[in-house]
DOTI-646468 format. One record per atom (N, C-alpha, C, O, CB): residue number from 0; x, y, z; atom name. Coordinates in pm, whole numbers, plus 50000, padded with zeros to 5 digits. Atoms other than C-alpha are relative to their C-alpha. Glycine has a CB too. Example, Ala and Ser with C-alpha at 12.3 -4.5 7.8 and 13.67 -1.06 7.14 Angstrom:
<sites>
(0,(50089,49881,50000),"N")
(0,(51230,49550,50780),"CA")
(0,(50090,50120,50000),"C")
(0,(50194,50118,50066),"O")
(0,(49901,50003,50125),"CB")
(1,(49918,49881,49994),"N")
(1,(51367,49894,50714),"CA")
(1,(49923,50109,50073),"C")
(1,(49974,50220,50090),"O")
(1,(50041,50046,49858),"CB")
</sites>
This chain:
<sites>
(0,(50043,49977,49866),"N")
(0,(48475,32032,39240),"CA")
(0,(50120,50012,50095),"C")
(0,(50125,50103,50178),"O")
(0,(49908,49888,50044),"CB")
(1,(49882,49996,49916),"N")
(1,(48810,31955,39406),"CA")
(1,(50080,50128,49974),"C")
(1,(50135,50187,50066),"O")
(1,(50088,49877,49977),"CB")
(2,(49922,49882,50036),"N")
(2,(48972,32241,39219),"CA")
(2,(49940,50125,50063),"C")
(2,(50015,50208,50114),"O")
(2,(50007,50016,49847),"CB")
(3,(50063,49881,49940),"N")
(3,(48718,32501,39341),"CA")
(3,(50017,49999,50151),"C")
(3,(50035,50105,50212),"O")
(3,(49850,50007,49963),"CB")
(4,(49978,50010,49856),"N")
(4,(48752,32373,39697),"CA")
(4,(50144,50040,50033),"C")
(4,(50168,50111,50131),"O")
(4,(49971,49857,50052),"CB")
(5,(49861,49966,49979),"N")
(5,(49130,32402,39670),"CA")
(5,(50022,50151,49984),"C")
(5,(50091,50212,50065),"O")
(5,(50089,49923,49901),"CB")
(6,(49987,49855,50021),"N")
(6,(49106,32757,39530),"CA")
(6,(49938,50078,50115),"C")
(6,(49993,50179,50158),"O")
(6,(49934,50041,49868),"CB")
(7,(50063,49935,49884),"N")
(7,(48868,32855,39810),"CA")
(7,(50091,49993,50121),"C")
(7,(50109,50092,50192),"O")
(7,(49863,49934,50032),"CB")
(8,(49908,50018,49888),"N")
(8,(49108,32713,40066),"CA")
(8,(50121,50091,49985),"C")
(8,(50164,50154,50082),"O")
(8,(50043,49854,50011),"CB")
(9,(49883,49919,50026),"N")
(9,(49401,32893,39905),"CA")
(9,(49970,50148,50024),"C")
(9,(50050,50218,50086),"O")
(9,(50048,49979,49857),"CB")
(10,(50038,49860,49979),"N")
(10,(49220,33228,39901),"CA")
(10,(49979,50031,50147),"C")
(10,(50022,50135,50196),"O")
(10,(49873,50032,49921),"CB")
(11,(50021,49979,49856),"N")
(11,(49112,33190,40262),"CA")
(11,(50134,50002,50073),"C")
(11,(50153,50083,50164),"O")
(11,(49910,49891,50058),"CB")
(12,(49868,50005,49936),"N")
(12,(49468,33101,40361),"CA")
(12,(50076,50129,49977),"C")
(12,(50136,50184,50069),"O")
(12,(50080,49882,49948),"CB")
(13,(49932,49873,50031),"N")
(13,(49610,33405,40184),"CA")
(13,(49938,50115,50078),"C")
(13,(50010,50202,50128),"O")
(13,(49993,50029,49849),"CB")
(14,(50068,49896,49924),"N")
(14,(49349,33626,40348),"CA")
(14,(50041,49995,50147),"C")
(14,(50066,50099,50208),"O")
(14,(49848,49986,49986),"CB")
(15,(49962,50016,49860),"N")
(15,(49434,33484,40691),"CA")
(15,(50143,50048,50025),"C")
(15,(50170,50114,50125),"O")
(15,(49986,49854,50043),"CB")
(16,(49861,49957,49987),"N")
(16,(49807,33542,40638),"CA")
(16,(50009,50152,49993),"C")
(16,(50081,50215,50071),"O")
(16,(50087,49935,49891),"CB")
(17,(49998,49855,50014),"N")
(17,(49746,33899,40523),"CA")
(17,(49943,50067,50124),"C")
(17,(49996,50167,50171),"O")
(17,(49921,50044,49876),"CB")
(18,(50063,49944,49881),"N")
(18,(49518,33968,40819),"CA")
(18,(50092,49989,50121),"C")
(18,(50102,50083,50200),"O")
(18,(49868,49930,50029),"CB")
(19,(49906,50019,49890),"N")
(19,(49772,33826,41064),"CA")
(19,(50116,50098,49989),"C")
(19,(50157,50156,50090),"O")
(19,(50052,49855,50000),"CB")
(20,(49890,49906,50020),"N")
(20,(50050,34036,40916),"CA")
(20,(49956,50142,50032),"C")
(20,(50031,50218,50095),"O")
(20,(50053,49993,49856),"CB")
(21,(50053,49867,49972),"N")
(21,(49834,34348,40934),"CA")
(21,(49984,50021,50150),"C")
(21,(50020,50127,50202),"O")
(21,(49866,50021,49928),"CB")
(22,(50020,49990,49856),"N")
(22,(49745,34280,41297),"CA")
(22,(50133,50013,50072),"C")
(22,(50145,50090,50167),"O")
(22,(49923,49879,50053),"CB")
(23,(49867,49994,49940),"N")
(23,(50110,34225,41384),"CA")
(23,(50061,50138,49985),"C")
(23,(50120,50190,50079),"O")
(23,(50091,49896,49937),"CB")
(24,(49947,49865,50023),"N")
(24,(50211,34558,41230),"CA")
(24,(49930,50099,50090),"C")
(24,(49995,50184,50149),"O")
(24,(49984,50041,49851),"CB")
(25,(50074,49908,49915),"N")
(25,(49934,34740,41417),"CA")
(25,(50038,49984,50147),"C")
(25,(50045,50084,50219),"O")
(25,(49850,49978,49983),"CB")
(26,(49960,50024,49863),"N")
(26,(50036,34579,41748),"CA")
(26,(50136,50062,50026),"C")
(26,(50156,50127,50129),"O")
(26,(50002,49850,50032),"CB")
(27,(49867,49943,49983),"N")
(27,(50398,34679,41700),"CA")
(27,(49995,50153,49998),"C")
(27,(50065,50218,50075),"O")
(27,(50094,49950,49891),"CB")
(28,(50013,49855,50005),"N")
(28,(50297,35032,41606),"CA")
(28,(49941,50053,50130),"C")
(28,(49985,50156,50180),"O")
(28,(49913,50042,49882),"CB")
(29,(50063,49956,49875),"N")
(29,(50075,35059,41915),"CA")
(29,(50102,49999,50113),"C")
(29,(50103,50090,50196),"O")
(29,(49880,49911,50034),"CB")
(30,(49899,50008,49894),"N")
(30,(50362,34947,42139),"CA")
(30,(50101,50112,49986),"C")
(30,(50146,50168,50087),"O")
(30,(50071,49865,49996),"CB")
(31,(49901,49894,50019),"N")
(31,(50600,35198,41985),"CA")
(31,(49940,50138,50022),"C")
(31,(50013,50236,50037),"O")
(31,(50060,49992,49861),"CB")
(32,(50064,49872,49979),"N")
(32,(50342,35474,42030),"CA")
(32,(49974,50030,50147),"C")
(32,(49918,50135,50180),"O")
(32,(49870,50004,49923),"CB")
(33,(50015,49974,49857),"N")
(33,(50340,35441,42408),"CA")
(33,(50088,50117,50040),"C")
(33,(50199,50133,49990),"O")
(33,(50035,49874,50083),"CB")
(34,(49919,49888,49951),"N")
(34,(50458,35750,42587),"CA")
(34,(50116,49943,50082),"C")
(34,(50114,49828,50124),"O")
(34,(49914,50098,50086),"CB")
(35,(49885,50042,49920),"N")
(35,(50787,35733,42770),"CA")
(35,(49955,49966,50143),"C")
(35,(50005,49872,50204),"O")
(35,(50109,50111,50002),"CB")
(36,(50054,50026,49865),"N")
(36,(50594,35751,43099),"CA")
(36,(49937,49861,50007),"C")
(36,(49963,49786,50101),"O")
(36,(49894,50107,50039),"CB")
(37,(50064,50131,50002),"N")
(37,(50385,35445,43003),"CA")
(37,(50102,49888,49984),"C")
(37,(50090,49784,50049),"O")
(37,(49898,49994,49887),"CB")
(38,(49894,50101,50017),"N")
(38,(50691,35253,42886),"CA")
(38,(50074,49978,50132),"C")
(38,(50106,49864,50168),"O")
(38,(50099,50044,49890),"CB")
(39,(49931,50011,49871),"N")
(39,(50859,35328,43219),"CA")
(39,(49913,49928,50104),"C")
(39,(49964,49848,50183),"O")
(39,(50038,50140,50052),"CB")
(40,(50089,50071,49906),"N")
(40,(50552,35213,43416),"CA")
(40,(50003,49849,49975),"C")
(40,(50011,49770,50069),"O")
(40,(49856,50053,49986),"CB")
(41,(49996,50142,50033),"N")
(41,(50553,34882,43231),"CA")
(41,(50132,49936,50043),"C")
(41,(50135,49825,50096),"O")
(41,(49979,49980,49849),"CB")
(42,(49867,50049,49961),"N")
(42,(50926,34840,43290),"CA")
(42,(50011,49990,50152),"C")
(42,(50068,49895,50205),"O")
(42,(50111,50091,49943),"CB")
(43,(49989,49996,49854),"N")
(43,(50894,34935,43658),"CA")
(43,(49922,49889,50069),"C")
(43,(49955,49850,50181),"O")
(43,(49953,50134,50050),"CB")
(44,(50076,50111,49941),"N")
(44,(50636,34662,43721),"CA")
(44,(50086,49875,50017),"C")
(44,(50053,49786,50096),"O")
(44,(49877,49967,49914),"CB")
(45,(49913,50117,49994),"N")
(45,(50919,34413,43671),"CA")
(45,(50135,50030,50065),"C")
(45,(50228,49950,50059),"O")
(45,(50023,49945,49860),"CB")
(46,(49876,49960,49936),"N")
(46,(51188,34599,43862),"CA")
(46,(50031,49911,50121),"C")
(46,(49938,49867,50189),"O")
(46,(49993,50148,50044),"CB")
(47,(49966,50083,49883),"N")
(47,(51380,34399,44126),"CA")
(47,(49965,50068,50134),"C")
(47,(49941,50001,50234),"O")
(47,(50149,49966,49998),"CB")
(48,(50030,49925,49878),"N")
(48,(51312,34675,44383),"CA")
(48,(49850,50001,50028),"C")
(48,(49770,50042,49943),"O")
(48,(50052,50143,49989),"CB")
(49,(50141,50002,49961),"N")
(49,(50983,34630,44569),"CA")
(49,(49937,50139,49993),"C")
(49,(49825,50153,49943),"O")
(49,(49986,49944,50141),"CB")
(50,(50056,49865,49998),"N")
(50,(50934,35004,44611),"CA")
(50,(49970,50052,49859),"C")
(50,(49873,50124,49839),"O")
(50,(50095,50096,50071),"CB")
(51,(50022,49958,50139),"N")
(51,(50965,35060,44236),"CA")
(51,(49877,49930,49942),"C")
(51,(49795,49992,49875),"O")
(51,(50125,49970,49914),"CB")
(52,(50115,50074,50049),"N")
(52,(50715,34785,44155),"CA")
(52,(49870,50052,50061),"C")
(52,(49771,50070,49990),"O")
(52,(50015,49851,50031),"CB")
(53,(50123,49954,49935),"N")
(53,(50462,34906,44411),"CA")
(53,(49964,50142,49959),"C")
(53,(49846,50176,49947),"O")
(53,(50014,49993,50152),"CB")
(54,(50026,49864,50048),"N")
(54,(50499,35267,44299),"CA")
(54,(49934,49996,49862),"C")
(54,(49840,50071,49835),"O")
(54,(50133,50083,49994),"CB")
(55,(50059,50014,50134),"N")
(55,(50423,35162,43941),"CA")
(55,(49857,49948,50009),"C")
(55,(49769,49996,49938),"O")
(55,(50086,49906,49912),"CB")
(56,(50135,50055,49984),"N")
(56,(50121,34957,44052),"CA")
(56,(49905,50107,50054),"C")
(56,(49791,50117,50009),"O")
(56,(50001,49877,50094),"CB")
(57,(50083,49890,49946),"N")
(57,(49989,35253,44256),"CA")
(57,(49965,50099,49889),"C")
(57,(49851,50144,49880),"O")
(57,(50073,50073,50115),"CB")
(58,(50025,49906,50110),"N")
(58,(50027,35478,43953),"CA")
(58,(49896,49944,49904),"C")
(58,(49814,50018,49849),"O")
(58,(50131,50031,49923),"CB")
(59,(50095,50063,50092),"N")
(59,(49831,35227,43745),"CA")
(59,(49860,49985,50061),"C")
(59,(49766,49948,49991),"O")
(59,(50051,49863,49958),"CB")
(60,(50134,49993,49939),"N")
(60,(49543,35248,43996),"CA")
(60,(49928,50126,49951),"C")
(60,(49805,50135,49957),"O")
(60,(50010,50000,50155),"CB")
(61,(50057,49872,50043),"N")
(61,(49491,35599,43857),"CA")
(61,(50016,50026,49851),"C")
(61,(49969,50128,49800),"O")
(61,(50063,50113,50077),"CB")
(62,(49966,49978,50141),"N")
(62,(49607,35556,43498),"CA")
(62,(49968,49875,49920),"C")
(62,(50027,49770,49944),"O")
(62,(50150,50038,49984),"CB")
(63,(50039,50115,50081),"N")
(63,(49444,35327,43243),"CA")
(63,(50106,49974,49892),"C")
(63,(50139,50063,49814),"O")
(63,(49861,50023,49936),"CB")
(64,(49898,50040,50098),"N")
(64,(49702,35141,43036),"CA")
(64,(49976,49853,49965),"C")
(64,(50022,49764,50036),"O")
(64,(50145,50022,50056),"CB")
(65,(50034,50139,50036),"N")
(65,(49572,34830,42855),"CA")
(65,(50120,49907,49992),"C")
(65,(50108,49788,50021),"O")
(65,(49928,49999,49868),"CB")
(66,(49880,50083,50010),"N")
(66,(49926,34704,42799),"CA")
(66,(50050,49954,50137),"C")
(66,(50136,49866,50145),"O")
(66,(50111,50077,49928),"CB")
(67,(49956,50036,49865),"N")
(67,(49968,34681,43178),"CA")
(67,(49927,49879,50056),"C")
(67,(49968,49824,50158),"O")
(67,(49983,50117,50093),"CB")
(68,(50082,50109,49945),"N")
(68,(49704,34410,43225),"CA")
(68,(50082,49873,50019),"C")
(68,(50082,49816,50129),"O")
(68,(49880,49971,49909),"CB")
(69,(49923,50125,49987),"N")
(69,(49932,34111,43156),"CA")
(69,(50112,50011,50105),"C")
(69,(50126,49920,50187),"O")
(69,(50061,49963,49865),"CB")
(70,(49898,49990,49894),"N")
(70,(50226,34240,43367),"CA")
(70,(49939,50010,50140),"C")
(70,(49997,49958,50236),"O")
(70,(50087,50122,49975),"CB")
(71,(50065,49992,49869),"N")
(71,(49984,34323,43651),"CA")
(71,(49949,49863,50044),"C")
(71,(49957,49828,50162),"O")
(71,(49884,50101,49997),"CB")
(72,(50044,50135,49967),"N")
(72,(49836,33973,43635),"CA")
(72,(50120,49918,50048),"C")
(72,(50112,49848,50149),"O")
(72,(49933,49932,49877),"CB")
(73,(49877,50072,49961),"N")
(73,(50188,33829,43649),"CA")
(73,(50044,50042,50141),"C")
(73,(50079,49957,50222),"O")
(73,(50113,50028,49898),"CB")
(74,(49960,49949,49870),"N")
(74,(50269,34051,43947),"CA")
(74,(49905,49951,50109),"C")
(74,(49950,49910,50216),"O")
(74,(50004,50154,49998),"CB")
(75,(50099,50044,49901),"N")
(75,(49945,33962,44129),"CA")
(75,(50017,49852,50033),"C")
(75,(49998,49812,50148),"O")
(75,(49859,50027,49949),"CB")
(76,(49988,50145,49978),"N")
(76,(50008,33590,44087),"CA")
(76,(50133,49958,50058),"C")
(76,(50139,49861,50134),"O")
(76,(49978,49929,49871),"CB")
(77,(49867,50054,49972),"N")
(77,(50382,33565,44140),"CA")
(77,(50094,50085,50084),"C")
(77,(50202,50038,50120),"O")
(77,(50066,49973,49875),"CB")
(78,(49907,49916,49924),"N")
(78,(50531,33856,44332),"CA")
(78,(50024,49940,50139),"C")
(78,(49931,49886,50200),"O")
(78,(49947,50145,50012),"CB")
(79,(49967,50052,49867),"N")
(79,(50709,33754,44653),"CA")
(79,(49933,50083,50110),"C")
(79,(49904,50031,50218),"O")
(79,(50151,49999,50021),"CB")
(80,(50058,49910,49901),"N")
(80,(50560,34053,44835),"CA")
(80,(49847,49997,49994),"C")
(80,(49788,50020,49889),"O")
(80,(50051,50144,49978),"CB")
(81,(50147,50001,50000),"N")
(81,(50199,34021,44943),"CA")
(81,(49944,50139,49978),"C")
(81,(49836,50154,49920),"O")
(81,(49947,49943,50132),"CB")
(82,(50046,49863,50025),"N")
(82,(50171,34402,44941),"CA")
(82,(49999,50030,49851),"C")
(82,(49907,50095,49801),"O")
(82,(50089,50100,50074),"CB")
(83,(49993,49978,50145),"N")
(83,(50278,34408,44577),"CA")
(83,(49887,49925,49929),"C")
(83,(49828,49975,49834),"O")
(83,(50137,49954,49945),"CB")
(84,(50109,50077,50061),"N")
(84,(50025,34135,44493),"CA")
(84,(49866,50071,50019),"C")
(84,(49783,50073,49928),"O")
(84,(49993,49858,50061),"CB")
(85,(50123,49926,49974),"N")
(85,(49748,34338,44657),"CA")
(85,(49992,50123,49911),"C")
(85,(49888,50150,49851),"O")
(85,(49991,50041,50147),"CB")
(86,(50000,49879,50084),"N")
(86,(49848,34658,44475),"CA")
(86,(49979,49964,49853),"C")
(86,(49909,50037,49781),"O")
(86,(50133,50076,50017),"CB")
(87,(50020,50043,50139),"N")
(87,(49865,34470,44145),"CA")
(87,(49852,49968,49976),"C")
(87,(49797,50005,49872),"O")
(87,(50088,49876,49968),"CB")
(88,(50142,50034,50014),"N")
(88,(49512,34337,44202),"CA")
(88,(49914,50127,49997),"C")
(88,(49820,50137,49919),"O")
(88,(49955,49907,50114),"CB")
(89,(50075,49874,49998),"N")
(89,(49384,34685,44287),"CA")
(89,(50015,50075,49867),"C")
(89,(49919,50131,49815),"O")
(89,(50046,50089,50118),"CB")
(90,(49977,49934,50129),"N")
(90,(49544,34825,43973),"CA")
(90,(49925,49927,49888),"C")
(90,(49870,49991,49799),"O")
(90,(50151,50005,49967),"CB")
(91,(50076,50076,50098),"N")
(91,(49390,34543,43769),"CA")
(91,(49852,50036,50007),"C")
(91,(49787,50054,49904),"O")
(91,(50019,49849,50022),"CB")
(92,(50140,49962,49984),"N")
(92,(49050,34627,43911),"CA")
(92,(49974,50136,49937),"C")
(92,(49875,50155,49866),"O")
(92,(49961,50001,50150),"CB")
(93,(50017,49865,50053),"N")
(93,(49094,34992,43820),"CA")
(93,(50015,50005,49848),"C")
(93,(49958,50093,49784),"O")
(93,(50101,50094,50064),"CB")
(94,(49985,50003,50145),"N")
(94,(49200,34901,43466),"CA")
(94,(49866,49967,49933),"C")
(94,(49840,50008,49820),"O")
(94,(50107,49896,49958),"CB")
(95,(50132,50030,50053),"N")
(95,(48848,34763,43417),"CA")
(95,(49998,49900,49886),"C")
(95,(49903,49897,49807),"O")
(95,(49935,50125,49956),"CB")
(96,(49987,50096,50111),"N")
(96,(48962,34487,43182),"CA")
(96,(49944,49864,50041),"C")
(96,(49972,49815,50151),"O")
(96,(50149,49987,49958),"CB")
(97,(50062,50129,49970),"N")
(97,(48766,34160,43166),"CA")
(97,(50103,49892,50032),"C")
(97,(50081,49810,50121),"O")
(97,(49914,49954,49882),"CB")
(98,(49895,50098,49975),"N")
(98,(49086,33955,43153),"CA")
(98,(50057,50019,50142),"C")
(98,(50084,49922,50212),"O")
(98,(50114,50012,49894),"CB")
(99,(49952,49971,49865),"N")
(99,(49207,34128,43470),"CA")
(99,(49900,49958,50105),"C")
(99,(49937,49902,50208),"O")
(99,(50029,50148,50014),"CB")
(100,(50106,50041,49908),"N")
(100,(48872,34071,43642),"CA")
(100,(50002,49848,50019),"C")
(100,(49992,49799,50131),"O")
(100,(49862,50046,49950),"CB")
(101,(49997,50147,49994),"N")
(101,(48890,33700,43558),"CA")
(101,(50120,49953,50081),"C")
(101,(50108,49859,50161),"O")
(101,(50003,49940,49858),"CB")
(102,(49880,50039,49926),"N")
(102,(49245,33676,43693),"CA")
(102,(49983,50026,50150),"C")
(102,(50027,49946,50232),"O")
(102,(50123,50076,49947),"CB")
(103,(50026,49971,49858),"N")
(103,(49138,33842,44020),"CA")
(103,(49911,49892,50060),"C")
(103,(49938,49841,50169),"O")
(103,(49934,50141,50017),"CB")
(104,(50093,50103,49951),"N")
(104,(48850,33596,44057),"CA")
(104,(50072,49865,50018),"C")
(104,(50047,49795,50117),"O")
(104,(49882,49985,49902),"CB")
(105,(49929,50127,49991),"N")
(105,(49078,33299,43992),"CA")
(105,(50100,50000,50116),"C")
(105,(50116,49899,50185),"O")
(105,(50073,49971,49869),"CB")
(106,(49895,49992,49897),"N")
(106,(49348,33419,44231),"CA")
(106,(49943,50015,50141),"C")
(106,(50013,49990,50238),"O")
(106,(50093,50116,49970),"CB")
(107,(50061,49974,49870),"N")
(107,(49104,33500,44514),"CA")
(107,(50002,49880,50093),"C")
(107,(50000,49896,50215),"O")
(107,(49858,50046,49982),"CB")
(108,(49996,50121,49918),"N")
(108,(49113,33140,44635),"CA")
(108,(50136,49931,49999),"C")
(108,(50157,49832,50069),"O")
(108,(49893,49903,49954),"CB")
(109,(49872,50068,50018),"N")
(109,(49469,33055,44537),"CA")
(109,(50115,50063,50078),"C")
(109,(50211,49994,50112),"O")
(109,(50036,49997,49855),"CB")
(110,(49885,49933,49940),"N")
(110,(49691,33314,44703),"CA")
(110,(50035,49935,50134),"C")
(110,(49946,49900,50211),"O")
(110,(49972,50150,50020),"CB")
(111,(49960,50066,49876),"N")
(111,(49895,33166,44988),"CA")
(111,(49973,50083,50126),"C")
(111,(49970,50029,50236),"O")
(111,(50146,49965,49994),"CB")
(112,(50018,49914,49883),"N")
(112,(49830,33465,45215),"CA")
(112,(49852,50039,50017),"C")
(112,(49787,50083,49922),"O")
(112,(50087,50127,49987),"CB")
(113,(50140,49971,49970),"N")
(113,(49492,33517,45383),"CA")
(113,(49965,50147,49972),"C")
(113,(49856,50175,49921),"O")
(113,(49969,49967,50145),"CB")
(114,(50025,49857,50023),"N")
(114,(49520,33898,45365),"CA")
(114,(49973,50028,49852),"C")
(114,(49884,50105,49818),"O")
(114,(50118,50084,50050),"CB")
(115,(50016,49982,50144),"N")
(115,(49556,33883,44988),"CA")
(115,(49868,49939,49954),"C")
(115,(49793,50000,49878),"O")
(115,(50119,49938,49922),"CB")
(116,(50125,50066,50039),"N")
(116,(49271,33634,44949),"CA")
(116,(49878,50083,50041),"C")
(116,(49783,50095,49964),"O")
(116,(49992,49860,50062),"CB")
(117,(50112,49918,49952),"N")
(117,(49041,33855,45158),"CA")
(117,(49984,50125,49915),"C")
(117,(49872,50163,49879),"O")
(117,(50021,50040,50147),"CB")
(118,(50005,49881,50084),"N")
(118,(49131,34164,44956),"CA")
(118,(49946,49967,49862),"C")
(118,(49862,50040,49808),"O")
(118,(50140,50063,49988),"CB")
(119,(50046,50039,50133),"N")
(119,(49079,33983,44627),"CA")
(119,(49852,49964,50000),"C")
(119,(49780,49995,49905),"O")
(119,(50082,49882,49948),"CB")
(120,(50143,50032,49991),"N")
(120,(48742,33851,44742),"CA")
(120,(49916,50128,50006),"C")
(120,(49808,50135,49948),"O")
(120,(49971,49912,50124),"CB")
(121,(50069,49871,49997),"N")
(121,(48641,34208,44822),"CA")
(121,(49993,50063,49861),"C")
(121,(49890,50119,49823),"O")
(121,(50071,50095,50096),"CB")
(122,(50000,49949,50138),"N")
(122,(48742,34312,44471),"CA")
(122,(49902,49921,49914),"C")
(122,(49834,49978,49828),"O")
(122,(50141,49993,49939),"CB")
(123,(50096,50083,50076),"N")
(123,(48539,34019,44333),"CA")
(123,(49857,50047,50026),"C")
(123,(49776,50052,49934),"O")
(123,(50015,49851,50038),"CB")
(124,(50133,49950,49968),"N")
(124,(48233,34150,44515),"CA")
(124,(49972,50130,49926),"C")
(124,(49862,50151,49874),"O")
(124,(49985,50022,50152),"CB")
(125,(50018,49873,50073),"N")
(125,(48287,34495,44364),"CA")
(125,(49981,49975,49850),"C")
(125,(49901,50043,49785),"O")
(125,(50122,50092,50022),"CB")
(126,(50014,50034,50143),"N")
(126,(48328,34340,44018),"CA")
(126,(49859,49948,49974),"C")
(126,(49794,49990,49878),"O")
(126,(50107,49892,49957),"CB")
(127,(50133,50058,50018),"N")
(127,(48008,34140,44059),"CA")
(127,(49890,50107,50014),"C")
(127,(49792,50105,49941),"O")
(127,(49977,49887,50101),"CB")
(128,(50098,49892,49980),"N")
(128,(47818,34447,44186),"CA")
(128,(49994,50093,49879),"C")
(128,(49886,50136,49838),"O")
(128,(50033,50080,50127),"CB")
(129,(49999,49909,50116),"N")
(129,(47928,34661,43894),"CA")
(129,(49946,49931,49874),"C")
(129,(49900,49998,49782),"O")
(129,(50144,50050,49975),"CB")
(130,(50051,50073,50116),"N")
(130,(47829,34385,43650),"CA")
(130,(49848,49992,50001),"C")
(130,(49785,49975,49896),"O")
(130,(50060,49860,49998),"CB")
(131,(50146,50012,49994),"N")
(131,(47471,34378,43775),"CA")
(131,(49930,50134,50003),"C")
(131,(49807,50140,50008),"O")
(131,(49959,49920,50120),"CB")
</sites>
């Protein structure tokens, strides 16, 4: 009985390791398959220049790029510029990603600036309306 349980555990472990390795390879391949334009947009979201960051966020309001969700969340939560935080939230909304929607909802009451909080609350209303 113990031996069959051990073999089952071993097989499941090997399967999990193989699946993880396969997923890792696919993720790396997907990242390397990004166009140069998309790679530049992702890089520009973290540029020290405000104008470069906001230009990239504006572009992502019109261009769906799933890899941009995490950098946009980071920008919405932590950018020093309230304009950049608003643009990041708008781009997140346009991406249509559930993780982005959740981040907007969480940040709507946390942002230190009233203008940003009001904008995010408006986006939350749009998210809720589209969900129903």
